N, C-alpha and C positions, 0 to 999 in steps of 0.2 A: 734591491731585494737580494736575498741570499741565493747562492748557486749550489753549494755543496755542504751537506749536513751529515753529522754523525749522531746516531741515536744509540744510547746506551741504556739497556733495560734487560733484565733476565727473564722477562715474560714475553713470549712470542706474540700473544694477543695484543699486548700494549704496543709492541713494536709496529705491528700492522696498523693499529689505529693511528699512531703518530705518523706513519708513512702516508696514510690517506690525507691527514691534515697538511703535511708538507706538499704533497702533490697538488692539493687544492690551492696552495699558495705559489704554485709554479716552481717548486723546488723538487726536481726530479733526480738529481744525483745524490742519492742517499745511501749511506753505509751503516750497517747495524753491528752492534757488539753486545755480548751478553756478560762480559766481565770488564771490570775497570782497568785491569792490567792490559787487556786486549785493546781497549779504547785508547789508552795512553800510547801504546806502540803504534796503533793505526794513525794517530795524529802526528807522531814523530815521523813515520814513514811517508805520510802524505806531504809533509813539508819538504823532506829530502827529495821526493819525486816531483817537486814543484807543482803539486796539485793539492794545496792546503784546504782544509775545511774552513768555512767561514761561519759555521754555526754548530754548536754542540747542545744536544738535549739529553739530559741524564736523570735517572732516578737517584734517590739518596740511598736506599737500602737494597742490598744484594744478598740473597740467600747463599750461605756457604755450602759447598758440595765437595766432591772428591778432589777438585782442582784447587791447589794451594795458591792463594793470591797475596801479593804484597800490598796492593791498593784495594781495600776492602769495601769502600763506600763511595758514594757520589761526592761527598764532602772531601774525602781524601784525594779523589781524582781532581777536583777543582784546585785544591791546595797544591798538588803536584804540577799542574799545568800552568798556573798563574805566573810563576817567575819567567817562563820562556814564552808564554802566549798571553800577555796581559790584556791584549785587545780582542781576544777571541770571545764573541758573544756566547754566553752560556745561559741556557734555560734549565732550571731544575723542575722536574715533573714528578711529583711525589704525593703519596697519601698523607704524609706528615703535615700537620697544621700548627706546629708550635711556633708562636711568634718569636720567641727567643732564638730559635734555630734560623728562621728566615732572616731576622735582623743581622745575625752573625754572618750569614752567607752573603748578604748584600754589602754590609759595612766592612767586613774583613777581607772578603775575596772578590767583591765587586761583580757578583753575578748580575746578568741583565734582566732576568725574570724568574719568578717563582710561581709555578702553576700547580694548583691542587687537582689531583686525579679525582674524578667524580662524574656525576651526571652531565655537568657542563664543561668537563675537562677539555674536550676537543675544541669547543668554541672558544674557551679561554686561551688555549694553546695557540689557536689561530690569531687571536687578538694580541697575544704576547709577541708573536712573530712580527706583526704589523708595527707594534710599538717600538720594538728594539731596532727595526729597520730605520726608524726615525730617531734613533739614539735616545729613546725614552725607556725608563725602567717600567716593568709591569709586575704587579702582584695580584693574584686572585683575590676576589672580594673577602674570602674567609680569612686572609692573612694581611689584608691591606693596611691594617693598623700597626703592623710590625715596626714601621719606621716612625710611628707617632712618638713625639718627644715625651708624652705623658707615660708611655710604656717603657721608657729607657731605664730599666731597672738593672742594677749591676749584679747579676747573678750568672752563674756558669753551669756547665753540664753536671758538675758534682752536686750543686744545689738542686737541680732538676731531679736527679736520682734520689736525693734525700726526700724530696717532697712526694715523688712517685711512690716510694716505699711507705711513707706515712699514709698515702691514699689507699694502699693495699692493706692497711691495718696493722703494720709492723710497729712494734714499740721501738724506742731509741736503742735499747740494749740488743734487740733483735737485728736492727739495722747495723749496729756495730759488728755483730757476729757475721752478718752477711758480707759486709765490706771486707772484713778480714779474710773470709774464705775466698773472696775474689781478688785479693791482693790490692785492694783499692785504699789509697791513703789520702787524708787521715781517716783512721777507722776507730780510734779510741772513743769510748762513750762520752768522755768530757768534751772532745772536739766536736762530736755530733751535737751534743746538747748546746754548746756555744753557737754553732752555726745555725741550728734551728731557731734559737732565740734571736739571733741577728736577722734571720729571714722574717720572723714575726714582727720585728721592729720595722724592717724595710716595707713590709706590706700592711703594717698596722693591723695585724691579726691578733685576736684575743687568745687564741689557743691553736693547737695543731690542726684541729678540724676546720677552724676558720681559715687557716693558712692554705689548706688544701682547696677549699671552696673558692677563695680569692684567685689563686693561681689557675684553677680550672676556668674561671670566668674570663681571665686574661688570655687564655689559650696557651699558657706556658706548659701545661701537661695535658 
């Protein structure tokens, strides 16, 4: 079982809840961090002090405040750590339930577990700790289909944003204007039309409304 854990979340209440779960699993040496930059430095220092962490639990989303951060999300933290700490077990503990995001975190960065915050979050977090102590991957029931080969659709975050904007009722020209204002590329109307048509082909959707409905059912948005 694990001996020393780092918990990264910007909500004190969540940190305390995770702490109780860790203690119930006989993990009492727990350090907390509210910023990803802070967590990164704590992991580096712990290694230099010959007292490394053997478990990391992190949220995905962190609210920006007055403190400027280089590492702004849990995903960026995982990406920054993996080259130097490829064997560090990582649990993502998040409200987000997008299957595409979960699949990317597991396949690209090799996280050990993805636990969804919610009514059963504490129990699932405890179960995740048990699974990864046995070198097993754990996914909450809400996202357990993320690694299903039937859901292995080649879409990226740009595609997700397009579909999200469609779900908000934006027209393709409005999406084009929005992306231009955000300096997101490609943002031309023709590029957006081509990509949405390709997405409709991928998901076998009859129209934009059908595309939104299908992707919602799949948990992609």
